[in-house]
C-alpha positions in Angstrom: -3.5 -118.3 40.3 -1.8 -117.2 36.8 1.3 -115.8 36.5 0.3 -112.0 36.6 -1.3 -112.4 39.4 1.8 -114.3 41.0 3.7 -111.1 40.5 1.3 -108.8 41.4 0.8 -110.4 45.0 5.0 -110.9 45.2 5.5 -107.0 44.7 2.0 -106.3 47.0 3.7 -108.6 50.2 7.1 -107.0 49.9 6.1 -103.4 48.6 2.3 -103.4 49.7 1.7 -99.9 47.5 -1.7 -98.2 46.7 -1.9 -99.8 42.8 -0.2 -101.7 40.7 -1.2 -103.2 37.2 0.7 -105.5 34.8 0.9 -105.1 31.0 1.6 -107.6 28.7 3.8 -106.0 26.1 4.9 -109.3 23.8 3.1 -109.3 20.9 4.8 -105.9 20.1 8.1 -107.7 20.3 7.0 -110.8 18.1 9.5 -109.6 15.3 12.3 -109.5 17.4 15.3 -111.8 16.8 15.7 -113.3 20.7 11.9 -113.4 20.9 11.1 -116.3 22.8 7.2 -117.3 23.4 7.9 -118.7 26.8 9.0 -115.3 28.3 7.0 -112.0 28.7 7.8 -108.4 27.9 6.1 -106.6 30.9 5.1 -102.9 31.7 4.5 -102.8 35.5 3.0 -99.4 36.4 3.0 -98.9 40.6 2.2 -96.5 42.4 4.1 -96.5 46.1 4.7 -93.6 48.5 8.1 -96.3 49.7 9.2 -96.4 46.0 8.4 -93.2 45.3 10.8 -92.1 47.7 13.9 -93.6 46.9 16.1 -92.6 43.7 15.2 -94.0 40.4 17.7 -96.6 40.2 17.2 -98.3 43.9 13.3 -98.4 42.9 14.0 -100.8 39.7 16.9 -102.3 41.6 13.8 -103.1 44.5 11.5 -104.2 41.9 14.2 -106.7 39.9 15.2 -108.0 43.4 11.3 -109.0 44.1 11.4 -110.7 40.7 14.5 -112.5 40.7 13.2 -115.6 40.2 10.4 -114.5 37.0 13.2 -112.6 35.7 15.4 -115.2 35.3 12.9 -117.5 34.0 9.6 -116.3 32.6 10.1 -112.4 32.1 12.4 -111.7 29.2 11.9 -107.1 29.4 10.2 -105.5 32.6 9.5 -102.0 31.9 8.7 -99.9 35.3 6.7 -97.0 35.2 6.7 -95.7 39.7 4.1 -92.9 40.3 
């Protein structure tokens, strides 16, 4: 299982969204000073009634808590879009 599948599985297990899409946007940040080839810049698009029912801040905190380990090891930046 690759890293993206692992991320999707973790989110699916905790939130059970209707749909989840991960987009690797790392290539857009390759010229940044802090760019690390071993860390990803990701965009996650989630369709979830559960998250949509929360405030934006609480929904983002929920995602960050689920991906806490990945945020410290493999993800440099995470853009979250909730539908």
